N, C-alpha and C positions, 0 to 999 in steps of 0.2 A: 822326380816330380812329386810334389806333395798334393795329395787328394784332399778336396774340401769335405768336411764332415757335416752331415745333416743334423737337424735338431732331434733330440730324443723326445720320447713321449712325456717324460718327466719335465723337461724344459718347456714344452708346449703348455702343459698343465699349469706350471708355475707362472708363465707369462699371462695365461688367461686369468688366473686368480688375481694377479697383481693388477691387470687391466680392469677387472671387475671392481676391486677395492677402490681404485682411482675414480672409476665412473660413479660409484655410489657416493664417494666423498664429494664429487663435483655436484651431484644432484642435491645432496644435503646442504651444500653451500649456496647454490644458485636458485633453487626453488623458493626458499624464503625471500630472497631478493626480488625474484619475479613477482611473488605474491605482494610484496611491499610496494613495488613500483606500479603494478597494473591492477591486481585484484582488489587490494584493500581500498584504494580510492573509489573504485566502482561500487563496492559494497557500502562504503560510507555515503556515497551519493544516493544510492537506492534507499537506504534506511532514512536518510534525511528527507527525501521526497515523500516517503510513506508517513513519517512523523508529521511533516508539514500538512499533508492532506487530511489526516485524521484529526490533527489539532485544529485546523480551520473548521472542520465539520462539527466537532464537539465543543471547542472553546470559542471559536471565532477569531476575529482579528480587529484591526482598527476600522474596518469597513462595516462589519456586522457581528452581532453576537452569535455564538454557536448554539447547537441543539441543547446543550446543558441549561441554557437560559430560556428555553421555550416556555411560553405561558399564554393562557387564553386572553383574548382582547376584551371579553365581556363575560358576565356571569352566565354559566351554562354552556359556554363555548369550549372547544378543545384547543389545546396548545398545538397539536398536530392536526392539520386540517385536510390533508390528503396523503395517502401512503400506498406505495406499490413496491415491487421488488427492486426497481431501479429509479424511483423518484420519491421524494418526501417534501412536504410543504409544512412549515411551522411558523408560528407567530410569537412575538414577544413585545412587551412594553418596556420602555426605558425607565429607569428609576427617577431620573431628574425631572423630566417634563411629561412623562407618561405618554410619549408619542409612540404610535404603533408601527410595527415593521413586519413584513412578510418575506420569508426566505424560502426559495425553492432550490432543493438539491437534486441533481440528476446525474445519472451515469449513462454514457454512450458506449455501448458494447462494440460498435464499429470503429469509432475513433479511439476506443479504449482510454477514455478520459472522464473525469468527474468535473462537474461544473456547478456554479452557484449563481442564482439570480436574486438580486436584492430589490425589494419594493417595485417589482415590475420592470426593472431595467434589463439590459441585455445580459445573457448568460456568459459568465467568464470561467474559463478553465481554472481549476484549483489543483495544486498550487500553480500560480501564474506562469512559472518558468517551464512547466510541463507542456504548455501550449506550443512552444517552439519545436519544430520538427527536429532541429539539431540536438535537442536534449535527449532524444531517443527514450524518453521515460514514458512507459505505458502502465496502465492499471487494469487488472482483471478481477473479476469476481472470484472469490476463493471457495465459497461454499454454496450448496443448494439449500433452499428453504424446506419447510416441512411438506410442501407440495411437490418437491423434487425438481424445482426450477432454479436455475442460477439466480442468485440474489445478491445485490450490492447492499441492500438493507434487509435485516431480519427483525421481526417484531414479536414481542412477548407481552402477555397480560400480567396482571399483578400476582398471579399464581405461578408464573414462570413457564406457562404453556405458550408455545409458538403458534402464531396464526398468520393469516395473509395480510393483516393490516386493516381489515374491515370488520366492524366499524372502528373508526379512528379513536373513538372515546375509550376503547379498551387498551390502547397502546400505553404500556407502562415502561417498557425498556426497548431500546433499539440497539442492535449489534451491527457493526460494519466490518466484515471480514474481507480483506483485500490481499492481492498479490501484486507487488510493484516490481517491474522489470526494466532493464535498461541495457544499452550496448548495441553495437553494430556488427559484432562478430570479428572485428579486427583485433590485432594484438593489444592496441591501446584502448580498445572499446569493447572489451570482452563482455559477453552476455552474463548477466547476473540477475538474481531475483530474490525477493524477501517476502515471506508470508507474514502478515500483520493483522491484528484484530483489536478492536476496542468496542466498548459498549457504554451507553449512557442511559440513566433512568430519567424518564420524563416525570419529575416529582410533582410538578404542578400541571398534570395532564388535563385536568378539568376543574371547574369550580361550580 
């Protein structure tokens, strides 16, 4: 009768090493594929949402001009007429017919959304597609202002000193630091976030 022989310690170690090499190879092959299939599209979507939001605030769109085009409506007036940590109102005149416009930008920390109101109309979430619950896109304040309070808008005077935004005639530059997040926690909707910041000088802040 032939007795079965057990594995030696050397054989067990060799098998463990081979298994480790195979596992590491699989990780190196499949992780990039997983990143390409799930993580990369989510990151792209987040960055696009942040770019769209900041672009609409600074440059504007076909509905209204952005903060970069802010200008006073009359001599002695200010381009920015109201300013707080989460809200900003500015005016501008069109070049063609000199018609006046008033834009109100607000941030809602509960809904975690930014909105824009044009000439007294209803407030609309920007970018528009972030309003849909299915988008799972939310925006958060990224920084505190000089007072230590969370701020969607940060204000600076012509010397570069930050202040609360009062008086508005001193506002020379506005910074908008945000964090955009998206995802529902599932494999195909993984959470992701991007920190973004832009600033714009109010070059025609008073006349």
